C-alpha positions as CSV (number, residue, x, y, z in Angstrom):
1,M,-12.1,6.8,-17.1
2,R,-8.5,6.1,-18.3
3,K,-8.3,5.0,-21.9
4,E,-6.6,1.8,-20.8
5,F,-9.8,0.7,-19.1
6,K,-12.3,1.4,-21.9
7,A,-12.4,-2.2,-23.0
8,F,-13.7,-3.2,-19.6
9,S,-16.2,-0.3,-19.2
10,K,-19.0,-2.5,-20.6
11,W,-18.5,-4.9,-17.7
12,L,-19.1,-2.3,-15.0
13,G,-21.8,-3.5,-12.6
14,E,-22.8,-6.7,-10.7
15,W,-22.5,-10.2,-12.0
16,A,-23.5,-13.5,-10.3
17,G,-23.2,-17.2,-11.0
18,K,-23.0,-20.7,-9.6
19,G,-20.2,-23.2,-9.9
20,Q,-18.0,-25.7,-8.1
21,T,-14.5,-25.7,-6.8
22,K,-11.9,-28.4,-7.5
23,K,-12.7,-29.8,-4.1
24,G,-16.3,-30.2,-5.2
25,L,-17.7,-27.4,-3.1
26,P,-20.9,-25.8,-4.7
27,V,-20.5,-22.0,-4.7
28,H,-22.6,-19.0,-5.4
29,S,-20.3,-16.2,-6.6
30,R,-20.8,-12.5,-7.1
31,L,-18.5,-10.1,-9.0
32,V,-18.9,-6.3,-8.6
33,L,-16.8,-4.2,-11.0
34,R,-16.7,-0.5,-10.2
35,E,-14.9,2.6,-11.5
36,R,-13.1,4.3,-8.6
37,M,-11.3,7.6,-8.0
38,A,-12.6,9.5,-11.1
39,G,-11.6,6.5,-13.3
40,E,-8.0,6.2,-12.1
41,F,-8.6,2.6,-11.2
42,L,-11.1,-0.2,-11.5
43,E,-12.2,-2.2,-8.5
44,F,-13.0,-5.9,-8.8
45,E,-14.7,-7.5,-5.8
46,V,-15.4,-11.3,-5.9
47,T,-17.2,-13.2,-3.2
48,S,-17.8,-16.9,-3.3
49,L,-20.1,-18.4,-0.7
50,H,-20.8,-22.1,-0.1
51,A,-24.1,-22.7,-1.8
52,D,-25.6,-24.7,1.1
53,T,-24.2,-23.0,4.2
54,G,-23.5,-19.5,3.0
55,A,-20.0,-19.7,4.5
56,L,-17.3,-17.7,2.8
57,V,-15.2,-19.9,0.5
58,H,-13.1,-17.2,-1.1
59,G,-13.1,-13.4,-1.1
60,V,-11.0,-11.2,-3.3
61,V,-10.7,-7.4,-3.8
62,C,-8.6,-6.2,-6.6
63,Q,-7.7,-2.7,-7.9
64,L,-6.6,-2.4,-11.5
65,A,-4.4,0.6,-12.1
66,V,-1.7,1.8,-14.5
67,D,1.8,2.1,-13.1
68,P,4.2,5.0,-14.0
69,D,5.7,2.9,-16.7
70,G,2.3,2.4,-18.4
71,V,1.8,-1.2,-17.3
72,M,-1.6,-2.3,-16.0
73,R,-1.3,-4.1,-12.7
74,M,-3.7,-5.5,-10.2
75,S,-3.2,-5.1,-6.5
76,V,-4.9,-8.2,-5.1
77,A,-6.1,-9.0,-1.6
78,S,-7.4,-12.6,-1.3
79,T,-8.6,-14.6,1.7
80,M,-6.9,-17.6,0.2
81,H,-3.8,-16.3,-1.4
82,G,-2.9,-13.2,0.6
83,C,-1.8,-10.0,-1.0
84,M,0.1,-9.6,-4.2
85,V,0.6,-7.3,-7.2
86,M,0.0,-9.0,-10.6
87,P,0.5,-7.6,-14.0
88,M,-2.2,-7.9,-16.7
89,T,-1.2,-10.4,-19.4
90,P,-1.8,-9.0,-22.8
91,E,-2.5,-12.2,-24.7
92,D,-6.1,-11.5,-25.5
93,P,-7.3,-8.0,-25.9
94,G,-10.9,-9.0,-25.1
95,A,-10.0,-10.5,-21.7
96,A,-8.8,-9.4,-18.4
97,A,-6.1,-11.8,-17.3
98,I,-3.5,-11.7,-14.5
99,E,-0.8,-14.1,-13.5
100,G,1.7,-14.0,-10.6
101,V,3.0,-15.6,-7.4
102,S,0.9,-15.5,-4.3
103,A,2.1,-14.7,-0.8
104,T,2.0,-18.5,-0.2
105,G,4.3,-19.1,-3.2
106,N,1.7,-20.6,-5.5
107,R,1.5,-19.6,-9.2
108,V,-2.0,-18.0,-9.6
109,V,-3.7,-17.4,-13.0
110,V,-7.0,-15.6,-13.3
111,S,-9.0,-14.6,-16.3
112,L,-12.3,-12.9,-17.1
113,V,-13.6,-13.4,-20.6
114,E,-16.9,-12.6,-22.4
115,E,-18.7,-15.9,-23.1
116,D,-22.3,-17.1,-23.7
117,G,-23.8,-13.7,-22.9
118,G,-21.9,-13.4,-19.6
119,L,-18.4,-13.4,-18.1
120,M,-16.4,-16.6,-17.6
121,L,-14.3,-16.2,-14.5
122,T,-11.6,-18.8,-14.4
123,S,-8.9,-19.2,-11.8
124,Y,-6.4,-21.8,-10.9
125,W,-3.2,-22.1,-8.8
126,R,-0.3,-24.5,-8.8
127,A,2.4,-25.3,-6.3
128,P,5.7,-23.4,-6.8
129,K,8.2,-24.9,-9.2
130,T,5.8,-27.3,-10.9
131,A,5.4,-27.8,-14.6
132,P,2.9,-25.5,-16.4
133,D,0.8,-28.6,-17.2
134,A,0.9,-30.0,-13.7
135,E,-2.4,-30.6,-11.9
136,P,-3.6,-27.4,-10.2
137,L,-4.0,-27.3,-6.4
138,G,-7.3,-25.6,-6.9
139,Y,-9.5,-24.0,-9.5
140,T,-12.8,-22.3,-10.1
141,N,-14.7,-21.9,-13.4
142,L,-17.9,-19.8,-13.2
143,L,-20.1,-18.4,-15.8
144,L,-21.4,-15.1,-14.4
145,K,-24.5,-13.4,-15.7
146,R,-25.3,-9.7,-15.3
147,V,-27.4,-8.7,-12.3
148,A,-27.1,-4.9,-12.6
149,R,-25.3,-2.2,-14.5
150,E,-23.2,0.4,-12.6
151,A,-25.3,3.5,-12.0
């Protein structure tokens, strides 16, 4: 595994939790974090299903890699936001955080932080050219608990 990913190695495995979207939809979410290609990148797979119907609310697959300039970036494919490449934001060494503009033009911010014996997954998005404190168009806050470690 690349040295840049060592801080996240303890998160490898499967995580699950329940939460609610801004629109009030109850969701069951699952995060699987895997080491791929002999540790050259990490894969984050997040699936959020409607808690009552089982319908997909949001699916995301991300690949965290280090570019030739040494910057960690995530290639993100999202059922809601389309495809984008987002740099890691270095504000908190204990967190995995990305921020960027989606294919639909929205500003998207996602973070994963250790909290209460689990991982807090927070995401929100705002319309283009709105103030940083403007009401988000959507958000999700989920406390995920470990289900299994990566083998």
